[in-house]
N, C-alpha and C positions, 0 to 999 in steps of 0.2 A: 294636219299637224297634231302631234301628241303634246299635251302640256308637260312641262318639266317636273311639276310636283303636284301633289294633292294633299292638302292640309299640312304642308311643310315636308312631306315625305317624297322622295324621288319616285316617279312613276315607274321606272324600269323594274325594280323588284316586284312591284304589284302586277305589271303586265306579264312579266316572265312567268309568274305562277300559272297563268292561263295556258301558256305554251307547255310548261313542265307537266301539267296535269293532262291537258287535252291531247297533245301529240302522242305520248305513250299509250293513252287510252285508245286513241285512233289506231295505233299500231297493233295493240292487242285485239281490237275489233277486226282489223284486216286479217290478222292471223286466224282468228276464229272463223271468219267467213271463208278463208282459203281452205281450212282443213275440215270444215263442216258445211258443205254446200247447202244442206237443208236449212241452215240458219240465214242464208242470204235473203230470202223473201221476208222473213220476220224481222231481222235486225239490219238489213242492208241500208235502208234509208237512214237509220240512226247513226250507223258507222260513217256513212258519207257526210252527214251533217256535222258530226264531231270532227272529222278530218278537215272539212271546209272551215269550221270555226278555228281549229288549230292553225291551219294554213294562213287564215286571215290575221291571226294574232302574231304570227312571226314578224311581219314587217313593223307592226306596232312595237314589239319588243326591241327590234333592231334600231328603230328610230329613237325610241326612248333611251336606249343604251348609248346612242351617239350623243344625245343631249347630256346624259350623265357624264360621259367621257369628257365633254367640254368643261364640265364643272370640276371633276375630280382627277382627271388625268387618264392616260392611256392604259387600259387593262391588258394590253399585249395580246397574247394568243386568244383570249376569251372573245375579243371583238372580231378577230379573223374567223374563228369558228362560228360565231353567231351570224356573221354575214353569209356563211355558206348554208345555213339551216333551211332557207327557203328552197334550195335545190334538193333537199331531202323531203321536205313537207309536200311539195307539189307532186312528185311521183307517188307518194303515199295516197294523196287524194285521188290521183288517176287510178291507182290500184283498187281503191275502195269503189270508185265508180265502175271500173271494169268488172269487178266481181258481182256487183249488183246488176249490171247490164247483162252479164252472162245468165243470171237467174231470170231476168225479165225475158230474154230471148228464148230460153228454155221453156218458160211458162207459156209464152205465146205460141210456140211450136206445139206444145202439148194441147193447148186450147184448140188449135187448128186441126187436131186429130192425129198428129204425128207423135207417136210415143217416144219416150226417151230411148228405148231399146232400138228403135228404127233409125235413129240419127247416125250419120256416118262417124267412123272413128276419128276422122280429122277434127270434127267439132269437139269431141271429148278430149283430144290432145290439146286443143286450144285452151280448154278449161284448166288442164293440168299445168300448162306453161304459164298461164296467167296466175294461177294459185302459187306456183313455185316462185315466180318473180315477186308476187305480193309479199310472200314471207321474207324474201331477201330484203326488199325495200323496207318492210316493217322493222326488221332487225337492224338495218343500217340507221334508221331513225332513232331507235333506242340507244344505240352506241353513240351517235352524234349528240343526242341530248345529254348523255352521261359526260362526254368529253367537254361539252360547253359548260355544264354545271360545275364540273371539277375545276376547269380553268378559271371560272368565275369565282368560285370559293377561294381558290389560291390567290387570285388577284385581290380579293377583299381581305382575307384573313392572314396572309403570309407574314405580315409584320406585327401581329398581335402577340402578347406574352404567352397566351395559351398555345398558339401554333409553334412558337419557339421552344417552349417546354416539351411539347410532344415530339419534337425532333432532336431533343438533347442540346439545343442551342442556348438554353437559359443559363443564368449565372448559378454556379455551384458554390456552396460554402465550404 
């Protein structure tokens, strides 16, 4: 269970920053591994680790958000979108693992004496399919993070004077 606050501050905004930084970073790493297979050996473990940490942070953000919701009220669409994020983060983690696994499999075959040129086209096609799916999953994660952040900002700031003035809703003299 996640505590409700730390030093009087709600935990949710603190935990959310881990997700907001790590998940797009993992998505960027997955795209890099997908388009530059030569980087998979050097950076694959790091990308998998970042994706795993981001994925682990998602339920903490969701749980802390539910605690905050009980204190301040329903944030509407923000909560609904946040609840869906784990279903974006998990495939990103799987994509990172799959890209790294492809590298390890290729490296093992090369070590056994089978050159990359000698492998069947089917195996090369698998790498392309995994890379394309990884890029799609990474893009979906970035879009979902944006949607969640946008809805959260609107839930927090929609009734503030600055937000009203920006939309022309302020009092005019």
